C-alpha positions in Angstrom: 1.8 22.6 20.2 3.9 19.9 20.1 3.9 17.2 16.9 2.3 14.3 19.1 -0.6 17.0 20.5 -0.9 18.5 16.0 -1.3 14.8 15.3 -3.8 14.0 18.2 -6.2 17.2 16.9 -5.9 16.1 13.3 -7.1 12.4 13.9 -9.6 13.7 15.5 -10.4 15.8 12.8 -10.1 12.3 10.2 -13.0 10.7 12.8 -15.7 13.5 12.8 -15.4 12.9 8.9 -16.6 9.2 9.4 -19.7 10.6 10.4 -20.0 13.5 8.5 -18.5 13.3 5.3 -19.1 17.5 4.8 -15.9 17.8 7.2 -13.8 15.3 5.1 -12.1 18.5 2.4 -10.8 20.5 5.7 -9.7 17.2 7.5 -7.7 16.7 3.7 -6.5 20.3 3.7 -4.7 19.9 7.1 -3.4 16.1 6.5 -2.1 17.6 3.6 0.4 20.2 5.4 1.3 17.7 8.1 2.2 15.6 5.8 4.1 17.7 3.6 1.8 18.7 0.1 -0.3 21.2 -1.3 -3.9 19.1 -2.1 -4.6 15.6 -0.7 -7.7 13.0 -1.9 -9.2 10.0 -0.9 -9.9 8.3 -5.0 -10.7 5.1 -6.4 -9.9 3.1 -9.4 -10.0 -0.1 -11.6 -7.8 -2.2 -13.1 -10.1 -0.8 -16.5 -8.3 2.3 -15.9 -11.7 3.7 -14.4 -11.7 6.0 -11.2 -13.6 8.5 -9.0 -12.8 10.9 -6.3 -14.3 10.5 -3.1 -13.1 13.4 -1.0 -10.6 16.0 -2.0 -9.8 19.3 0.0 -10.3 21.0 -3.8 -7.1 22.5 -3.4 -6.2 21.3 -7.3 -8.0 23.0 -10.2 -11.8 21.4 -11.1 -10.6 21.3 -14.3 -7.6 19.1 -13.9 -8.7 17.1 -12.1 -12.1 16.5 -14.1 -9.3 15.9 -16.9 -7.4 13.4 -15.0 -10.3 10.9 -14.3 -12.0 12.0 -18.0 -8.1 11.2 -20.0 -4.9 11.1 -17.7 -5.7 8.3 -15.3 -4.6 6.0 -18.1 -1.4 7.8 -18.7 -0.5 7.8 -14.9 2.2 5.3 -14.0 1.6 5.4 -10.7 -1.6 3.1 -11.4 -0.2 -0.1 -11.8 2.2 0.0 -9.2 -0.9 0.9 -6.8 -2.4 -2.6 -7.5 0.2 -4.5 -6.2 1.6 -2.1 -3.6 0.5 -3.0 0.2 -2.3 -1.9 2.3 -0.9 0.8 4.2 2.2 1.3 2.8 3.5 4.7 1.4 4.2 4.8 -2.3 5.9 8.0 -4.6 6.1 8.5 -8.1 10.0 6.9 -7.7 8.5 3.5 -6.1 6.7 3.0 -9.4 9.7 3.7 -12.3 12.9 6.0 -12.0 12.0 10.0 -11.6 14.0 11.1 -15.1 11.8 8.4 -16.7 8.7 10.1 -15.2 9.5 13.8 -16.1 9.6 12.3 -19.8 6.5 10.8 -19.7 3.2 12.5 -21.4 1.3 12.6 -18.0 3.9 14.3 -16.7 4.4 17.1 -19.0 0.6 17.9 -20.1 -1.0 17.2 -16.3 1.5 17.3 -13.6 3.8 20.1 -14.7 1.1 22.8 -15.9 0.2 22.5 -12.5 3.7 22.9 -10.4 3.7 19.5 -8.7 6.2 17.5 -8.8 5.4 14.2 -6.8 2.8 12.4 -4.7 2.9 9.9 -2.1 -0.1 7.9 -1.4 -1.3 4.5 0.5 -4.0 2.0 -0.4 -6.6 2.4 1.9 -8.6 -1.4 0.2 -8.4 -3.4 -2.2 -10.4 -6.3 -4.4 -9.8 -8.4 -7.7 -9.9 -5.4 -9.6 -10.0 -2.3 -7.5 -8.1 -0.4 -5.2 -9.4 2.6 -3.0 -6.2 5.1 -2.0 -5.7 8.2 0.3 -2.6 10.7 -1.3 -0.7 13.7 -1.1 0.6 16.3 -3.9 3.6 17.7 -3.1 4.6 21.2 -5.7 7.7 22.9 -6.3 8.5 24.2 -3.1 7.6 21.0 -1.1 10.2 19.2 -3.3 10.2 15.4 -4.3 8.6 12.9 -1.5 11.6 12.7 1.5 11.8 9.8 4.2 10.3 13.0 6.6 7.3 12.8 4.4 6.8 9.3 4.4 7.1 8.7 8.1 4.4 11.0 8.5 2.3 9.3 6.0 2.6 6.3 8.1 1.6 8.6 11.0 -1.6 9.4 9.4 -3.0 6.6 7.2 -4.2 4.2 9.9 -6.7 6.4 11.2 -7.6 7.9 7.3 -8.2 3.9 6.7 -9.7 3.7 9.8 -12.2 6.8 9.5 -13.1 5.8 5.5 -14.3 1.8 6.5 -16.0 3.2 9.4 -18.3 5.7 6.9 -18.4 3.1 4.5 -20.6 0.7 7.3 -22.4 3.4 8.6 -23.0 5.2 5.6 -24.2 8.1 7.4 -24.6 11.7 6.3 -24.5 13.0 10.2 -25.1 11.3 13.8 -27.0 13.2 15.9 -26.4 12.4 19.5 -30.0 11.3 20.1 -30.4 9.1 16.9 -27.2 7.5 17.0 -28.4 4.1 18.6 -31.4 4.1 16.2 -29.0 4.4 13.1 -26.4 1.8 14.3 -29.2 -0.7 15.0 -29.9 -0.7 11.3 -26.6 -1.8 9.9 -25.9 -5.0 9.5 -22.6 -5.3 11.0 -21.9 -5.7 14.8 -21.9 -2.5 16.3 -20.7 -2.6 19.8 -21.2 1.1 22.2 -18.0 0.6 24.8 -16.4 2.4 27.3 -12.8 2.3 28.4 -13.4 -0.4 30.5 -15.1 -2.3 27.6 -18.3 -2.1 29.3 -21.2 -2.6 27.1 -22.9 0.4 26.9 -25.3 -0.7 24.0 -25.4 -3.5 21.3 -27.0 -3.7 17.7 -29.6 -6.3 16.5 -26.1 -8.1 14.8 -24.4 -7.5 17.9 -26.3 -9.5 19.9 -26.6 -12.5 17.6 -22.6 -12.4 18.0 -23.0 -12.4 21.5 -25.3 -15.5 21.8 -23.6 -17.0 19.5 -20.0 -16.2 21.7 -17.6 -17.9 18.9 -15.7 -14.5 18.2 -17.3 -12.2 21.1 -18.6 -12.5 24.6 -20.3 -10.7 27.0 -18.0 -11.4 30.7 -20.5 -9.6 33.3 -21.4 -6.9 30.8 -17.9 -6.4 29.6 -16.8 -7.1 26.0 -14.7 -10.2 25.6 -12.4 -11.4 22.5 -11.0 -15.0 21.8 -7.4 -15.1 22.8 -5.0 -13.0 24.6 -3.1 -11.1 22.0 -6.6 -10.1 20.6 -7.7 -9.0 23.9 -4.6 -6.6 24.7 -5.0 -5.6 21.5 -8.5 -4.3 21.8 -7.7 -3.1 25.3 -5.1 -0.9 24.0 -7.2 0.7 21.3 -10.1 1.7 23.4 -7.6 2.6 26.5 -7.1 5.1 24.0 -9.2 5.6 20.8 -8.3 9.0 19.3 -4.5 7.9 19.1 -4.3 4.2 18.7 -3.0 2.6 16.0 0.4 1.2 16.2 0.4 -2.6 16.5 -3.2 -2.9 16.3 -3.3 -5.2 13.3 -1.3 -5.5 10.2 -1.7 -1.7 9.1 -2.4 -0.3 12.5 -6.0 0.4 11.3 -8.1 -3.1 12.7 -8.3 -5.4 15.1 -8.3 -9.0 13.5 -10.4 -11.7 15.4 -10.6 -15.2 14.8 -13.7 -17.1 15.9 -13.4 -20.3 17.4 -14.6 -22.2 14.3 -11.5 -20.7 12.5 -14.2 -17.9 10.5 -12.3 -14.7 10.6 -13.6 -10.7 11.4 -12.2 -7.7 11.6 -13.0 -4.8 14.3 -12.4 -1.0 13.4 -13.0 1.7 16.2 -14.6 4.8 16.0 -13.3 6.9 19.0 -16.5 8.9 20.2 -14.2 11.3 22.9 -13.3 14.3 21.3 -14.3 16.8 18.0 -17.7 16.5 16.6 -18.2 13.0 18.0 -17.6 14.3 21.7 -21.9 15.2 22.0 -22.8 11.0 21.0 -20.2 9.9 23.6 -21.4 11.9 26.7 -24.8 11.6 26.0 -24.3 7.7 25.6 -21.6 8.0 28.0 -19.5 5.8 25.8 -16.0 6.2 25.0 -16.0 4.1 21.4 -18.2 2.6 19.0 -16.5 -0.6 18.1 -17.8 -2.4 14.6 -17.3 -6.4 13.8 -18.0 -8.0 10.4 -16.7 -11.0 8.7 -13.3 -10.5 6.8 -13.3 -10.7 3.1 -11.4 -12.7 0.9 -8.3 -10.3 0.0 -8.2 -11.9 -3.6 -4.8 -10.3 -5.7 -6.0 -8.9 -8.7 -4.8 -10.2 -12.3 -2.0 -7.6 -12.4 -0.6 -7.9 -9.0 -0.5 -12.1 -9.8 1.1 -11.6 -12.7 3.9 -9.1 -11.3 4.0 -11.8 -8.8 4.7 -14.5 -10.8 7.2 -13.2 -13.3 9.0 -10.9 -10.8 7.6 -7.9 -12.9 8.6 -4.1 -11.6 5.6 -1.5 -12.0 6.9 -0.5 -15.1 7.2 -3.7 -16.7 4.1 -4.4 -15.8 2.8 -0.8 -17.3 4.1 -2.0 -20.4 3.0 -5.2 -20.9 -0.8 -4.2 -19.9 -0.3 -1.6 -22.5 1.0 -4.3 -25.1 -2.1 -6.2 -24.3 -4.4 -3.4 -24.5 -3.2 -1.5 -27.6 -0.4 -3.5 -29.7 2.9 -2.8 -30.7 5.7 -0.5 -28.5 4.8 2.5 -31.0 1.2 2.6 -30.2 2.4 1.9 -26.4 4.8 4.6 -26.1 2.3 6.7 -27.4 -0.5 5.7 -24.7 1.9 6.0 -21.6 3.9 9.1 -23.1 7.3 7.9 -23.2 10.2 7.2 -25.8 9.2 4.2 -28.1 13.1 2.9 -26.8 12.3 2.6 -23.5 9.1 0.4 -24.2 11.5 -2.0 -26.6 14.3 -1.7 -23.9 11.1 -2.9 -21.2 10.2 -5.5 -23.4 14.0 -7.0 -24.1 13.1 -7.4 -19.6 9.7 -8.8 -20.2 10.5 -11.1 -22.7 13.8 -12.9 -20.9 11.5 -12.9 -17.9 8.1 -14.2 -19.0 10.4 -16.7 -21.6 8.6 -15.2 -24.8 9.8 -14.1 -28.0 7.0 -12.2 -29.7 4.4 -9.8 -28.6 1.8 -11.7 -29.4 3.1 -14.6 -26.9 2.5 -11.1 -24.2 -0.7 -11.5 -24.9 -1.9 -15.1 -25.1 0.0 -15.2 -21.8 -2.1 -12.6 -20.3 -5.1 -13.9 -21.4 -4.2 -17.3 -20.5 -3.8 -16.1 -16.4 -7.6 -14.6 -17.3 -9.2 -17.5 -18.4 -7.8 -20.8 -17.2 -9.6 -22.8 -20.2 -6.8 -20.8 -22.6 -3.7 -23.3 -22.6 
């Protein structure tokens, strides 16, 4: 089987999981193999260092997974870096901090090394002001550190994983039998359209009919779904013509079609292929090639750490130290929490003082508080 055929089969499994979440462990296991790793998962983290695993392939020891979210998430050096990573862009350990520093951390020595894990490549799927949802693949000693091939393979699969996760979030389904699919879709708040490969509308839910009647972001022209501008129309036609493999050129990250209404409001369209895998039954039954979900775009408000890091041009490691100073106090305590040497913390503190024009740790605490609350001068 060629690489293109492997990717096509793989993305089909990922899209099946959008309708049947029980398939995620199998799909993620295949994705891990494709990228070049031993395990994969989809999870969330917030700025308070809490987290949740949504789906994984079950390859990691469950006791270590539990330990991570109960204890070691606080020491994971990748967390801060992910908060200001671009959506969909692969990030490895060395992108967050030098690898020689990583192997000296408490996180590596107590959590990663005992499992034989040496690296982790992940990509943010969605983010808000306080949390991120990510997809990641673990590498062990046999796989070696993340290389260009692994990054490129991540870039191929991430748009499809992201699209599937977002569609699953919209649907909130356990299963989707063909006979009840339209009834289920009628109950969701996003505009939903079942279309064939020529964009002819086979079915629209109530929210979809409302959008068509308004004629703002979507229109029906002789029974065919049409959007506002020519580039948007061309992008939509591209993805509907080959929904399983379309990704390149679809939105900024290859995972959604951005739409702008006549009033300037922004919308996002996500496409679920219905042409293969377990979705074929629904597609054949309904005569549809894809389900299109359209909803208003949410404002991508940067998180507090992102704002601070961008404002002062901080590296991920410097941001980790800054946030740890605010949370736990002095250099010895920060070194213990981050699992690094106290000399390493003091080295990064000197850079923080220079970049923020401060002189004491108390000044750093006040600086972060000022960003969090505009009433503090």
